[in-house]
TORTOR-462438 format. One record per residue (C-alpha): x, y, z; residue in one letter. Coordinates in steps of 0.25 Angstrom, whole numbers, plus 5000, padded with zeros to 4 digits. Layout:
R,X,Y,Z,a
...
END
This chain:
R,5000,5000,5000,x
R,5006,5013,4996,x
R,5005,5024,5006,x
R,5005,5040,5004,x
R,5017,5045,4997,x
R,5027,5051,5007,x
R,5031,5066,5007,x
R,5045,5069,5005,x
R,5047,5072,5020,x
R,5040,5059,5024,x
R,5049,5052,5014,x
R,5061,5058,5020,x
R,5057,5054,5034,x
R,5054,5040,5029,x
R,5068,5038,5023,x
R,5075,5043,5036,x
R,5067,5033,5044,x
R,5070,5022,5034,x
R,5085,5024,5031,x
R,5089,5028,5045,x
R,5088,5023,5059,x
R,5085,5037,5065,x
R,5074,5038,5076,x
R,5064,5047,5069,x
R,5052,5055,5074,x
R,5042,5058,5062,x
R,5033,5070,5066,x
R,5026,5081,5059,x
R,5013,5089,5060,x
R,4999,5083,5058,x
R,4997,5079,5044,x
R,5012,5078,5040,x
R,5011,5063,5036,x
R,5018,5056,5048,x
R,5008,5044,5047,x
R,5011,5043,5032,x
R,5026,5042,5034,x
R,5024,5032,5045,x
R,5015,5023,5036,x
R,5025,5024,5025,x
R,5036,5020,5035,x
R,5028,5008,5040,x
R,5026,5003,5025,x
R,5039,5006,5019,x
R,5050,5005,5029,x
R,5061,4994,5027,x
R,5063,4993,5042,x
R,5058,4984,5053,x
R,5048,4994,5058,x
R,5038,4994,5069,x
R,5027,5005,5071,x
R,5021,5008,5085,x
R,5013,5019,5091,x
R,5009,5023,5106,x
R,4994,5020,5105,x
R,4986,5008,5099,x
R,4978,5017,5089,x
R,4991,5024,5084,x
R,4998,5010,5082,x
R,4985,5006,5074,x
R,4986,5018,5065,x
R,5000,5015,5061,x
R,5000,5000,5061,x
R,5009,4998,5073,x
R,5009,4993,5087,x
R,5008,5001,5100,x
R,5022,5004,5107,x
R,5017,4997,5120,x
R,5013,4985,5112,x
R,5025,4984,5103,x
R,5035,4986,5114,x
R,5026,4978,5125,x
R,5028,4990,5134,x
R,5019,4993,5146,x
R,5010,5005,5146,x
R,5014,5017,5154,x
R,5028,5022,5158,x
R,5039,5012,5156,x
R,5051,5019,5161,x
R,5062,5009,5165,x
R,5053,4997,5167,x
R,5058,4984,5161,x
R,5053,4981,5147,x
R,5049,4967,5145,x
R,5051,4962,5131,x
R,5047,4948,5125,x
R,5055,4941,5115,x
R,5045,4944,5104,x
R,5046,4959,5107,x
R,5061,4959,5108,x
R,5062,4952,5094,x
R,5052,4963,5089,x
R,5059,4975,5094,x
R,5072,4969,5089,x
R,5067,4969,5075,x
R,5063,4984,5074,x
R,5071,4993,5065,x
R,5061,5005,5067,x
R,5050,5008,5077,x
R,5040,5018,5073,x
R,5031,5025,5084,x
R,5019,5033,5079,x
R,5013,5044,5087,x
R,5026,5044,5095,x
R,5022,5057,5102,x
R,5012,5049,5111,x
R,5024,5040,5115,x
R,5030,5045,5128,x
R,5045,5045,5132,x
R,5045,5033,5141,x
R,5038,5024,5131,x
R,5049,5028,5120,x
R,5060,5025,5130,x
R,5053,5011,5133,x
R,5053,5009,5117,x
R,5068,5012,5117,x
R,5071,5003,5129,x
R,5062,4992,5123,x
R,5070,4992,5110,x
R,5084,4992,5116,x
R,5080,4981,5125,x
R,5074,4972,5114,x
R,5085,4974,5104,x
R,5096,4973,5114,x
R,5101,4987,5110,x
R,5101,4994,5123,x
R,5111,5005,5119,x
R,5102,5009,5106,x
R,5090,5018,5107,x
R,5078,5010,5103,x
R,5087,4998,5102,x
R,5091,5003,5088,x
R,5077,5004,5083,x
R,5074,5016,5074,x
R,5062,5024,5080,x
R,5053,5032,5070,x
R,5042,5040,5078,x
R,5030,5047,5072,x
R,5021,5057,5078,x
R,5019,5072,5081,x
R,5021,5076,5096,x
R,5014,5089,5093,x
R,5001,5081,5091,x
R,5001,5069,5101,x
R,5008,5068,5115,x
R,5011,5057,5124,x
R,5000,5054,5134,x
R,5005,5057,5149,x
R,5002,5047,5159,x
R,4998,5048,5173,x
R,5005,5055,5184,x
R,5016,5045,5187,x
R,5019,5044,5172,x
R,5020,5059,5170,x
R,5029,5060,5182,x
R,5038,5049,5176,x
R,5039,5057,5163,x
R,5042,5070,5170,x
R,5053,5063,5178,x
R,5060,5055,5166,x
R,5057,5063,5153,x
R,5058,5077,5148,x
R,5043,5074,5142,x
R,5034,5062,5139,x
R,5037,5063,5124,x
R,5044,5052,5116,x
R,5055,5062,5112,x
R,5059,5063,5127,x
R,5062,5048,5129,x
R,5075,5045,5134,x
R,5079,5037,5122,x
R,5081,5050,5114,x
R,5093,5053,5122,x
R,5100,5041,5115,x
R,5095,5043,5101,x
R,5090,5053,5091,x
R,5076,5056,5086,x
R,5075,5063,5073,x
R,5062,5071,5071,x
R,5056,5072,5057,x
R,5044,5081,5056,x
R,5035,5080,5043,x
R,5031,5094,5039,x
R,5022,5092,5027,x
R,5008,5093,5031,x
R,4999,5084,5023,x
R,4986,5087,5031,x
R,4984,5102,5030,x
R,4987,5110,5017,x
R,4985,5125,5022,x
R,4998,5131,5026,x
R,4991,5140,5036,x
R,4984,5129,5043,x
R,4997,5121,5043,x
R,5004,5133,5049,x
R,4993,5134,5060,x
R,4994,5119,5063,x
R,5009,5120,5065,x
R,5008,5131,5074,x
R,4998,5123,5083,x
R,5007,5111,5083,x
R,5018,5119,5088,x
R,5010,5128,5098,x
R,5014,5140,5090,x
R,5000,5146,5087,x
R,5000,5161,5085,x
R,4988,5169,5087,x
R,4985,5170,5072,x
R,4985,5155,5070,x
R,4976,5153,5082,x
R,4966,5164,5077,x
R,4966,5158,5063,x
R,4963,5144,5069,x
R,4952,5149,5078,x
R,4946,5157,5067,x
R,4945,5145,5058,x
R,4941,5136,5069,x
R,4930,5145,5074,x
R,4921,5142,5062,x
R,4908,5134,5064,x
R,4911,5119,5064,x
R,4905,5112,5053,x
R,4893,5103,5056,x
R,4898,5092,5048,x
R,4911,5085,5044,x
R,4920,5091,5054,x
R,4926,5082,5065,x
R,4928,5087,5079,x
R,4942,5085,5085,x
R,4941,5085,5100,x
R,4951,5084,5112,x
R,4943,5073,5120,x
R,4936,5060,5117,x
R,4924,5064,5125,x
R,4922,5076,5115,x
R,4923,5067,5103,x
R,4914,5056,5109,x
R,4903,5066,5112,x
R,4904,5073,5098,x
R,4903,5059,5091,x
R,4892,5053,5099,x
R,4884,5066,5098,x
R,4885,5067,5083,x
R,4883,5052,5081,x
R,4870,5053,5090,x
R,4864,5064,5081,x
R,4864,5055,5069,x
R,4851,5047,5066,x
R,4851,5032,5067,x
R,4857,5022,5076,x
R,4872,5020,5079,x
R,4879,5008,5072,x
R,4891,5003,5079,x
R,4903,4996,5072,x
R,4911,4988,5082,x
R,4926,4986,5079,x
R,4931,4972,5077,x
R,4944,4970,5085,x
R,4953,4958,5083,x
R,4966,4954,5090,x
R,4974,4960,5101,x
R,4970,4975,5100,x
R,4971,4978,5114,x
R,4966,4990,5122,x
R,4956,4999,5115,x
R,4965,5007,5106,x
R,4956,5005,5094,x
R,4958,5013,5081,x
R,4943,5015,5079,x
R,4930,5014,5087,x
R,4927,5000,5093,x
R,4913,5003,5091,x
R,4910,5013,5080,x
R,4897,5020,5081,x
R,4891,5026,5068,x
R,4879,5031,5062,x
R,4876,5036,5048,x
R,4880,5050,5047,x
R,4891,5048,5057,x
R,4904,5056,5054,x
R,4916,5047,5055,x
R,4931,5048,5053,x
R,4939,5037,5046,x
R,4950,5031,5055,x
R,4959,5025,5044,x
R,4963,5028,5029,x
R,4955,5021,5019,x
R,4964,5010,5012,x
R,4953,5001,5006,x
R,4949,5008,4994,x
R,4956,5006,4980,x
R,4950,5019,4975,x
R,4958,5027,4986,x
R,4958,5032,5000,x
R,4943,5036,5003,x
R,4946,5041,5017,x
R,4958,5043,5027,x
R,4959,5043,5042,x
R,4952,5055,5047,x
R,4942,5056,5035,x
R,4928,5060,5041,x
R,4915,5055,5034,x
R,4900,5052,5037,x
R,4894,5038,5039,x
R,4883,5036,5028,x
R,4880,5021,5030,x
R,4883,5011,5040,x
R,4882,4996,5036,x
R,4893,4985,5037,x
R,4902,4996,5032,x
R,4901,5011,5035,x
R,4899,5021,5023,x
R,4905,5035,5026,x
R,4904,5047,5017,x
R,4917,5055,5016,x
R,4919,5067,5007,x
R,4906,5064,5000,x
R,4910,5050,4997,x
R,4904,5037,5003,x
R,4913,5026,5008,x
R,4911,5013,5014,x
R,4920,5010,5026,x
R,4923,4996,5031,x
R,4929,4992,5044,x
R,4944,4993,5044,x
R,4954,4985,5052,x
R,4965,4991,5061,x
R,4976,4982,5063,x
R,4984,4981,5076,x
R,4999,4977,5074,x
R,5009,4970,5082,x
R,5024,4969,5079,x
R,5031,4956,5081,x
R,5045,4949,5076,x
R,5044,4938,5066,x
R,5056,4928,5068,x
R,5053,4922,5055,x
R,5055,4935,5047,x
R,5064,4942,5057,x
R,5055,4954,5055,x
R,5044,4962,5062,x
R,5030,4958,5060,x
R,5018,4967,5061,x
R,5006,4958,5065,x
R,4991,4962,5066,x
R,4987,4958,5080,x
R,4973,4965,5081,x
R,4963,4971,5071,x
R,4952,4982,5074,x
R,4941,4983,5063,x
R,4932,4995,5063,x
R,4926,5005,5053,x
R,4937,5016,5052,x
R,4928,5026,5057,x
R,4926,5035,5069,x
R,4915,5045,5072,x
R,4920,5058,5068,x
R,4912,5070,5073,x
R,4924,5071,5083,x
R,4937,5064,5086,x
R,4948,5067,5096,x
R,4959,5076,5092,x
R,4968,5064,5096,x
R,4961,5054,5087,x
R,4961,5064,5076,x
R,4976,5062,5075,x
R,4981,5059,5061,x
R,4967,5063,5055,x
R,4964,5074,5045,x
R,4951,5082,5044,x
R,4946,5092,5034,x
R,4939,5099,5046,x
R,4938,5097,5061,x
R,4932,5104,5073,x
R,4943,5105,5084,x
R,4937,5104,5098,x
R,4948,5106,5108,x
R,4938,5106,5120,x
R,4942,5115,5132,x
R,4956,5114,5128,x
R,4967,5106,5120,x
R,4974,5098,5131,x
R,4985,5091,5124,x
R,4997,5095,5116,x
R,4995,5095,5101,x
R,4980,5092,5102,x
R,4976,5105,5095,x
R,4986,5103,5084,x
R,4981,5089,5082,x
R,4967,5094,5080,x
R,4970,5105,5071,x
R,4979,5098,5062,x
R,4969,5087,5059,x
R,4962,5097,5050,x
R,4967,5098,5036,x
R,4962,5113,5033,x
R,4961,5125,5042,x
R,4947,5127,5037,x
R,4943,5114,5043,x
R,4946,5118,5057,x
R,4935,5121,5067,x
R,4937,5124,5082,x
R,4927,5122,5093,x
R,4934,5133,5101,x
R,4946,5142,5098,x
R,4960,5137,5099,x
R,4967,5142,5112,x
R,4982,5143,5114,x
R,4980,5132,5125,x
R,4975,5123,5114,x
R,4989,5123,5107,x
R,4998,5114,5116,x
R,5012,5110,5112,x
R,5021,5101,5121,x
R,5034,5108,5123,x
R,5041,5095,5123,x
R,5036,5093,5108,x
R,5042,5106,5104,x
R,5055,5103,5110,x
R,5056,5090,5103,x
R,5051,5094,5089,x
R,5061,5105,5089,x
R,5071,5094,5084,x
R,5064,5091,5071,x
R,5074,5086,5060,x
R,5072,5091,5046,x
R,5067,5079,5037,x
R,5078,5075,5028,x
R,5076,5078,5013,x
R,5076,5066,5004,x
R,5078,5065,4989,x
R,5066,5066,4980,x
END
């Protein structure tokens, strides 16, 4: 399967990953194609490569395995606790050339140091950072932050680390991390809007930019077609339930089919999807099953027009039949026969790739693109990067609607991120 063509800067970073053993962090503003590059790397690399992510849903989205499952690590602060490793795990970790971690900004410093220690121990190369494995990290610390634990965990980090962030792990005292920032934005095309979003990302919003965003956002919200991006699950549930209840007819429920060792409840779609004709829905995966071309992408919003054994959704004036799709959960293992890594399917989640879409949390809007959206920051934005994530989902400034004016307190940037991102390396030029 041929994926999207890489831009010159994406291709340059791919070549650097592929032809060196450098530890590399690939970052960039929303919509610069980090996921496209990661998918290309997974399909085209010549290395023994393993993909991981900090959460179950993030791992499913990139066809990888969660960090804790891959390394068989306990949940919570690991600190200097002994790391038990089975013979199978040792063989697996000894075979890796390159470890990819997606959404690395959610990985805390202690976990990254545990990964380092696990690789040194398994590969019996205790004097080499990560046991000689190349690390390739993807993410944007301006968008997602590590989740702080309870009081004791917070106290531990305050005593042992400069910050909780992955880039303040102790292992970086022994090895380098090169930061490449993708700069070509594929989501937005208006230069003025790109400039405003960059200012929000860096916490450098001028009075002029704030006035322009608030002026545009103050227009009456459209009564149809615009999704609400909200800060809390409770707001999203209330909006979706209210709007679904307003539609005539009875609710029909599609129950997911779950097979294998899925574990927990980190499902990529609703276990019980409630729909009615007329419901506004968002697609949760790109369409890959149509020879005529891609009919929808992850984040497309449409309206349910018929429910039978399949769901018919009208999107941009066209009607499409949507069938259940399968999300596969993978697990890596070592094959003594081939002396290589195997990636096996250990569980499957089958459900229509749809979610009610009158509203969605800002967190779950990550990676999505909308022509227009209503941004509801509630009483206040309470997390670094939250306002930036919400605004940067929208492809055009004209598609922005705000439930209230933006305030300076809504633009939160972590000073540790500013410190780290000052070390960005220029992307190497490559021959055309």
